[in-house]
N, C-alpha and C positions, 0 to 999 in steps of 0.2 A: 412570530408564528412558528409552530412546528413545521418541519420540512413539507409534509403532505398538504398543509394548508397554503403555504407559499407556492407550492407547485400548482394547486388548484387555481389560485388567483391568476397566476401567469398563464396557465393553460387556457383559461377562458378568454384572455385578451391577446395572446401572442399572435404575431403576424408572420413568424418565420415559416418557411416551407414545410418543415417537419419537426417533430419532437425528438424522435429517435430513428436512426437508420442502421440497419445491419449491412455491412459492406457487401456481403454475398447474398443478402436477402432483400427485405423490403423496407421502404420508408413508411413510417407511421406518423401521419399528421396529428396535431394536438387533439382534435376532437375525437379521432379514433383511439388515441392513447387514453384519453379520459373515459371513453366508452369501455375500453378494455379493463381499466382500473375498477369501474363500477360493476362490471360483470364478474370479474375475478374476485372482488372483495365479497360479493354475495356468495360465491362458491366456497371461498376459504372459510367464511363464517359458518357455512353449512357443514363442511368436512372437519374443521379444526376448532372445536370449542375451547381447547386449551390456550394458554397465554403464549407460550413460546412456539414459534413456527419455523421449521427448517427450510432453508433454500440451498439447493445443490445445483448451481447454474453458473456458467461462464458469463462474461459480459455480453448482454444481448437485449433486444427489445423486450422479449418475454420476461427476462429477469428484472428489467427496470419496472415493467407493469406490475409484476408480482410484489416487488419491494414496496412500491407506493400503496398497493392494495392492502398489504399487511399493516403498514403504518397507519393507514386511514381507519382500520378496524381497531386501533389502539392496542394491537398485539405487538410482540417483540420478534424482530427478525433474527434468526440464528443462521448466519452465513457459514457454510461448512466448506473447509478447504479440501477440495477433491484431489489435491496433489500430496496431501499429508501422509497418506498410508493408512492401512486398515486400523491399526491400533489407535492412532491419534484421532481418526474420524469417529470410531466407536466411543472413545473417551469423551470427545466433544459433545456428541449427541446424548450420551448418558448424563454428563454434567448439566446440560441444559434441559434435560427431561423432554427431549423432542419426540413427540408421538407421530407427527406427520411431516414428511419432507417433500417439498415441491421441486420437481426436476423435469427433465425433458428426455423423451425416448431417443430423439436424434442425438442428444449429447451423450447419453449412456452408451449408445451404439458406437459413437466415435471413441469413447474411452475403452470400450471392449476391443476395438480394433488395435488399441495399444496394449492389450493384454491385461486391462484393469476392469474387473467385474464389480463395479460400485454397488450394484443391487445386493450383492452378498455381504456387504460391509455393515448393514444395519438390521440385525435380526430382531431388534425391539422397536423398530419404527416402520411405518407404512410409507412407501414411496408413491406419490401421486404425480401422474404425467400431465404436463400442461396441454399437450396435444389431445389427450382424452377429455380433459375438462372443456377444451374449446369445442370438441365434437358434441358435447352434451347441450350446448347452448343453441337454441333454435334461431332460425333466421328472423322470425317475428320479434323474439326477445332482443336480438342484436339491433334491429331497426328501431325498436321502441326505446332502447337505452341510448342509441345514438341521438335520437330526437331530444331525449332528456338532457344529454350532454350539451347539445347545441342551445336549447331554449331555456332550461331551468337556470335561475340565478344561483350564484355561489351559495347564498344563505340556505336555499332550499336543498341543494346537493349536500351541504354539510349536515343539515338536520336529518336528511333521509338516509345518507350512506355513511357518514363519518361518526366515529365515537369521539367524544370530548376526551382529551388527554391532559394530564398534568405535565408541565415541562420537566418535572423531576422524575417522571416514570422512565423505566428502561425502554428505549426504542430499539436497540440492537445489541446483540452479543457477538463480538468478534473474537476469534481466538488468536492470541499473539503468535508471532511467526514460529516460535519454538526453535530459533536458531541456536539457542544455548541450552535447551532442555525441553521438558514437556510443555505443550501449549496451555496457556491459562485463558479462561473466558473473561474478556474485558466488557464490562457493562457500561454502555454509553447511553445517556439520557437524551430525550428530545431536545433539551436545552444545549447539551454538549454538541450534538450534530448540527443543529440549526445555527449556533454561534460560530462553529468552525467553518461551516459552509459560507456564511456571510463574510467571515474574515478572509477566506480564500478568494471569494469573488472580488472583494475590495483590493486585496494585494495583487491579484492577477489582472486587475482592471477588466474583468470579464463583463462583456456587454452582449445584448441580444444578437448583434451581427457576428459574434464569434461562432465557431463550430469546434466543439471539444472532442478530441479523439478519446473514446472510452474503451481502452484496450487492456487495462489492468484488470485482473479478476476481482469480483466484488467481495471475495473472502478476504482480500487485501484491503486494509483500511484506506489507502489512497484511492484504490479503484472504487470502493464503496462510496466514500464521502466526497472526494474531490472531483472525480471524473464521472460520477453517476448522479448522486443526490444534489450536489451543488448546482450543476447546470440545470437539472430539472426544476429545482426550486427557484432558479433565476430566469426561467423561460428561454434558456440557451440550448440549441439543438446538440445532440450527441451522436457520434458515429461509433457503433460498437463492432468489436471483433473478438471472437472467443479465444484466440491464441495470440498472446503478446509476442511470441517468438516468430510468428509468421509475418515478418517485416515487409516482405514483398507485397502481400495483399493489403497490409495496412497502408503502405506508401501509395498504392493505387487508390485506396479510399481517401487518403489526404488529397490527392489530385482530383478525384471525382467530385468530392464534396467541398473542396476549398477549405480544408481543415486549418484552424488557426492556432490551436493550443494542443501540444503533445506532452503528456506527463509519462515518464517511464523510469525504470531503474537503470543505472549505468550499464548493467549486464545486457538489458534489452536494447538500449540506445547504441551500444557498440555494434550490435548486429546490423543496424542500418549502415554503419560505416564500412563494414567488411563485406557486405553483400554487393556483388557486382550487378545484381538485378534491381537494386534500388537506385533509381536515377536522381540526379540533382534536381531536375525539373519537377519531379513528382512531389518534392518537399517545399516548393517555393512559396506556397500560400501560408506557411506557418509563420506566426509572429512571435511565438514564445515556446521554448522547449525547456522543460523543467525536469531535473533528475532528482530522485529521492530514494529513500529506503536503504541505501548503502552508500559508502563513500564514493564520490566521483573522482576517479584517478585522472591526473593531468593528461595522460596519453589518450584516454577516452574522450575527454573534453576537446583536446587539440585535434584528434582524428576526425571528430564530428565536424568541428569548425572548418578544418582544412577541406573536407569533401563538400560540405553543403554551404559554406560561407555563412554559417549561423552559429551564434554562441549557445552553449548549454548553461542554464542557470541552476545552481544547486540549491535544494531546499532540505528541510529537516523536519522530522516528526516521528511520533511513535503511535502505536495502536491506542495507547493510554491517553493520548492527547487528541484523539478523534479524527484525523491524526496530525494536522498541520500545526507547526510551531514557528517556523521561520523560513525565509526564502530570499535568495538573491534575485534582483530584477534589473532590467535595463536602466541605466542612469537617466535622469531627466535633464534636458538641456536648458529649458527656460521656464522658471529660474532653475539653475543647476542644482541637482540633488544627487548625491552619491548613494547608489542603491546596490552596487555590485562589487564584491571583492573576491575574485577567484581564490580557491583554497579554503574559503570559509563557507558556512551554510547560510549566510545572510543575516539579516536583522529580524528580530521577533515580529510576528504578526501584530497588527493593531489589537490592543486589548490583551496582549500576551507579554510576559516578562520573564527574563532569565536571571537567575541568581547563581553565582559561582561560589561554592562554599567548601570548607574542609569536610571531607566525607564522614568524619567521626564527630566533630564538635558542632558542625553546621555553621561555624563562624564564617561570615563573608570574607572572601579573599580579594586582594587588590586587582585592579585592571591588569590584564596580561598574564596573570598567574593561573596555572592549571589547577582545576579542582572539580568537584562533583557538580554537574549541571542540574539545577532545580528549575522546573518550569511551572509557572503560574498563569492562570487564565480561565475563561469560562468553558474551555474545551477539556478540562481535566476530568477524567473518567469518574463515574460513580464508585467503582471498585471492581475487584476481581470476583467473579461468580462463585459464591459459596466458599470463599477463602478470606474470611475477615482478618486472619493473622497476616497473610500475604499483603492484603490491602494496607494494613497498619504499617507494614515494613516500608512501603513506597510512598505513602501520603503523609506529608509533614504539615502540621498546623503551626504556622509562624505568625504571631500577632493577628490571629483570627482569619488568616488567609491560607487557602489550601495550595500546597506545592507538591509536584510530582518529582520523586527522586528518579531521574532518568537512567542512572547506572552508567552514564557516559561521562568521560573525563574531557574537559576542555577549558577554554578561556574566552573572555570578551575583550575586544580591543577598545581603544578610546572612541571609536565611531559607532560602537554597538554591534559590530559584526561578531558572530560566534564561530569559533574554530573548535572542531572536535578532534581530540587526539586519539582516543580509543575508547572501547568499553572497559570498565574496571575489571570485568571478568576475562578480558583478553590480554592479560599480562602474564609473563613467565617470570618467576623469581629465580634468577641464575646467579650463583655466587653472591647472594644477598642483594643484588640489584634488580629492580623492576624493569623488565624489557617489554615494550609494546609489540605485540605480534603483528599489528597492522603496520608499524614502522619497519619491522623485519621484512614484510612482504614488499613494501614500497622501496626499501633500500636494494633488495635483490632485483626487483623489476627494473629500477633505474640503472643498476650496475650491468645487468645483462643486456639491456637495450634491445629486447626482442619483443615486438608488438604482439606476436602470436603466443607468447609464454603465458600460461595460466597456472597460478600457484595458490596454495593456502597453507598458512603456518599454524601449527598447533603445538602444545607442549605436553610432556609426560614427566613423571617423577624420575629423578636421577639421584643415585646414592651419593655421588661425589659432589655435584653442584646444586642439589636441591631439585632443579628441573632442567629439562633439555628441550631444545627446539627440534621438531620434526617437520620437514617440508614435504607437502604433497604437490606433485607437478604432473601436468598432462604431457610434458615433453621429457625426453630422455636427457637427464643432466648427470654428468659425472661429478661426484662429490669433491674430488681433489681439484678438478677444473673450476668448479664454483668457488671453492675456498680461495683459489688463486685470484679469480676475478674480484671477489670481495676484498681480499687483502690489497690488491693493486688499487682498488677504489678507496682504500683507507677506511673501510667500514669496521666499526667496533667488533672485535673477535667474539664478543658475547652474542652478536646478531647472527653468527655463522651457524647454520643448522648442523645438528649432530648426525642426522641421517636424512636421506631423500627417498621418498616412495613415489614411484611412477604409477599413475592411475589412468584409467581410460577417460574419466571425467571428474572434475571437482564436484562433490555433492552440492546440489542446489535445492532451495525451497521453491515453492510455486511462484513466489514473488521475484525470483531471480537472485535472491541473496544467497551467499554461501551458507551452507548448513554446518555450523561449527561443531554441533553435537556429533554429526555423522563423521566429520573429518577426524575428530578425536577418537571415535570408535575404530576407524580404519587404522589409525596409528597404533592404537592399543593392540589390535589383533595382530599386526605385523611386528609388534615389539615382543611378542611372547617367546 
């Protein structure tokens, strides 16, 4: 079934206390959530006859209702990244030909307080406020729709309110993180999202008694599919919060609602560790903490486990894989099954396969040898929006099977665990040798042994060696002192930065990942 049909079936029979709760707002029971979807789908059909419908919302009950309502109409959700900046947002809305964008006045006002006037970003699109639409709905209509939600059978609701969709239709357009350049629109079908949601539910062992913390933004593939649509389609309650960096409020929500699953980026998870206001007691109901979207450094994993006495399990995925591809999980005791190997990103999801190949010939490489990671499975995207050449570059057809060229370099071990070494684009060629910038960062962090040190390595052209490493740091570091520390630790001289730039903060994307494009720009400006 498509996500919205699975959601409807579970919403009609679910016995959990609520479907969605906003930590600082209200709890929405299943029948009220269903009522909201039926009412909003009617309004969206009236206001937006076009296919692609924009959403500019953080993780919230209103955002979840709007998402299901758009899917139920057979329309395509275009989740817009409100942290991406004016140029990227305009590009995304124009690429997707978005005429109407559903948002919230409360949210826009909060963004305005931060100095971001989102309303001015979309000269060619009309912004519609959820609060205004809610005001237009009469009390009689609300009561009448609630009674329909309670008493009408699933078949009648589907016939009266839902549009039949093909599983190959585009359900959502998500824009890639843009950590290495301009964001691309990733077209995900109903089949992609439904398959990945089911895969994630199976891997995480998600059941109705779980409570999933939905704190990642829905423009982020993990926030959209794994912590919003997956639990809704499985009848599992979600607890939303608009700001993933507000860990104190999220921790209070975990305690209040007995949250059981928390998914976050390592950047966000580290905030729980360093915040003195997040108590150990507030996190005790969690049974599973999963990190994704960027590499989980050992000091982040160890720091979290030391404070909360809970392991963090690393997963892996990309927007192009809807997004989940692999995950580490707790080992099973009886019968014993190895499911966790720290330092790896886990084993492939059920129905997913990894292939490690030579990046040029695509010839398979032996176990343990680093190469290009190809990902195959039902969650592989339809393609890039209006970019057939880019799609052809990353989708390989091998023996009639579609594989996604991840752009990541890594290897599989004998037990099927995947280790990622780096992005192919994150290498510097110094004196003819390929140097991983991620490895440079890790070696420096290990040698300095300073848990508060935050750095990012980038590379620039160098007349003598081909390229040189430039290190951005939020701490004052003396170059000669760092060189001595690295030399004493016997770290390859090619890993030593040629210069250090002290910055107020390392540029970050809305997902919490380092913005590598922005780090390179800063290095270039300072290299003039």
